C-alpha positions in Angstrom: 3.2 10.0 12.5 5.3 10.4 9.3 7.7 12.6 11.0 8.2 10.2 13.8 9.0 7.5 11.5 11.3 9.8 9.5 13.3 10.8 12.6 13.5 7.2 13.8 14.8 6.1 10.3 17.5 8.8 10.4 18.6 7.8 13.8 18.5 4.0 12.8 20.3 4.5 9.6 23.1 6.5 11.4 23.4 3.9 14.2 23.1 1.0 11.9 25.6 2.2 9.4 28.0 2.9 12.4 27.5 -0.6 13.9 27.8 -2.2 10.4 31.0 -0.9 9.0 34.2 0.5 10.7 34.3 3.2 7.9 31.1 4.7 9.5 32.0 4.1 13.2 32.4 7.8 13.7 28.6 8.2 13.4 28.3 6.8 16.9 29.4 10.2 18.0 25.9 11.4 17.1 24.7 9.3 20.0 27.5 10.2 22.5 29.2 6.8 22.8 29.3 3.5 20.7 27.6 1.7 23.6 24.8 4.2 23.6 24.3 3.8 19.8 24.2 0.1 20.2 21.6 0.3 23.1 19.4 2.9 21.4 19.3 1.2 18.1 16.8 -1.6 18.6 14.6 0.5 21.0 14.3 3.2 18.2 13.6 0.4 15.8 10.6 -0.7 17.8 9.1 2.9 17.7 9.7 3.1 14.0 8.1 -0.3 13.3 5.1 0.7 15.4 4.8 4.1 13.6 5.4 2.4 10.1 2.7 -0.1 10.7 0.2 2.6 11.8 1.0 4.1 8.4 0.8 0.9 6.6 -2.8 0.1 7.8 -4.0 3.5 7.2 -2.8 3.6 3.6 -2.6 0.1 2.2 -6.1 0.2 0.7 -4.9 3.1 -1.5 -1.8 1.3 -2.8 -3.1 -1.5 -4.8 -1.7 -1.3 -8.3 -4.1 -0.9 -11.1 -4.0 -0.4 -15.0 -3.4 3.3 -14.7 -0.5 2.8 -12.4 1.1 0.4 -14.9 0.6 3.0 -17.6 2.4 5.5 -15.4 5.2 3.2 -14.6 5.8 2.3 -18.3 5.8 6.1 -19.0 8.0 7.1 -15.9 10.5 9.0 -18.1 7.7 11.4 -19.2 6.4 11.6 -15.6 10.0 12.6 -14.4 10.0 15.4 -17.1 6.7 16.8 -15.7 4.2 15.3 -18.3 1.4 13.7 -16.5 0.7 10.2 -17.7 -2.6 8.3 -16.9 -5.6 9.0 -14.8 -3.8 8.9 -11.4 -5.7 8.3 -8.2 -4.5 9.3 -4.8 -1.0 7.8 -5.4 0.9 7.1 -8.6 2.4 4.0 -9.6 5.8 4.9 -8.4 4.5 5.9 -4.9 2.7 2.5 -4.8 5.7 0.5 -5.7 7.7 2.6 -3.1 4.9 1.7 -0.5 5.1 -2.0 -1.0 9.0 -2.1 -1.3 9.1 -0.2 2.0 6.5 -2.4 3.6 8.4 -5.6 2.6 11.6 -4.2 3.6 10.2 -3.1 7.0 8.9 -6.7 7.6 12.2 -8.1 6.8 14.0 -5.5 9.1 11.5 -6.3 11.9 11.9 -10.1 11.7 15.7 -10.0 11.3 16.0 -7.5 14.0 14.3 -9.6 16.4 16.5 -12.5 15.3 19.7 -10.6 16.1 18.5 -8.8 19.3 20.5 -11.4 21.4 20.1 -9.4 24.8 16.4 -10.3 25.0 15.9 -13.4 22.8 18.0 -16.7 22.8 17.9 -17.7 19.1 20.3 -20.3 17.5 23.6 -18.7 16.3 22.7 -19.8 12.6 19.4 -17.8 12.8 21.3 -14.8 14.2 23.8 -14.8 11.4 21.1 -15.2 8.8 19.1 -12.4 10.5 22.2 -10.2 10.5 22.7 -10.7 6.7 18.9 -10.0 6.0 19.0 -7.0 8.3 22.0 -5.5 6.5 20.5 -6.2 3.0 17.1 -4.9 3.9 18.7 -1.7 5.6 20.7 -1.0 2.5 17.6 -1.3 0.3 15.6 0.9 2.8 18.3 3.6 2.8 18.2 3.6 -1.0 14.4 3.6 -1.2 14.2 6.6 1.3 16.8 8.5 -0.8 14.6 8.2 -3.7 11.5 9.1 -1.7 13.1 12.4 -0.5 14.7 13.2 -3.9 11.1 12.6 -5.4 9.5 14.9 -2.9 12.0 17.7 -3.6 11.7 17.1 -7.3 7.9 17.6 -7.6 7.0 21.1 -6.9 4.3 21.5 -4.2 5.1 18.1 -2.5 7.1 19.8 0.3 3.9 21.7 1.2 2.1 18.2 1.5 4.7 17.0 3.8 4.6 20.0 6.1 0.9 20.7 6.3 -0.7 17.4 5.1 -2.6 19.3 2.4 -2.1 20.0 -1.3 -3.6 22.9 -3.4 -6.6 22.1 -5.7 -4.4 22.9 -8.7 -1.6 20.6 -7.6 -4.2 17.7 -7.0 -5.8 18.4 -10.4 -2.5 18.4 -12.2 -0.8 15.4 -10.5 -3.6 13.2 -9.3 -6.6 13.9 -11.6 -8.8 10.8 -10.6 -8.3 11.4 -6.9 -9.1 15.1 -7.5 -12.5 14.2 -9.2 -13.2 11.8 -6.3 -12.5 14.4 -3.6 -14.3 17.2 -5.3 -16.9 15.4 -7.2 -16.0 17.2 -10.4 
């Protein structure tokens, strides 16, 4: 599911940027024609929203922020240097903030996308214009968030394995998410 959402995101970012700015219009070539990029964009968006909300409902219970997460966020500089801070559960404070920021952005993208999808819905032009502004802003935020997400995945050694296989080593879990390690292993 993560990879379906990821592929959809890349396609949506490319087509969205191409439709948003003449400077990126050349990206429509990825889809063959500008018309095809415009047609494909909202339908791929529906697939991404469906996949994202499957992930949301699967993971939201693990992403409530607690005291340990606040401790982690206040010491993020040390965390970026590889020093583990706090007794971290399944997800650290940064991952939880990313989760909620993406969820809010996705909600804004979904609602605004429906507002500007004029081929199927007949909304008032004022709502369409507002939707276009919200869609562009939320899209820019999401692109930035995903860039941070990918960079963090590359930065932390062992995370790529988790993305490919859906598992981490015991040593990785113990080092980066001690509370979760204890919960899973009973140690």
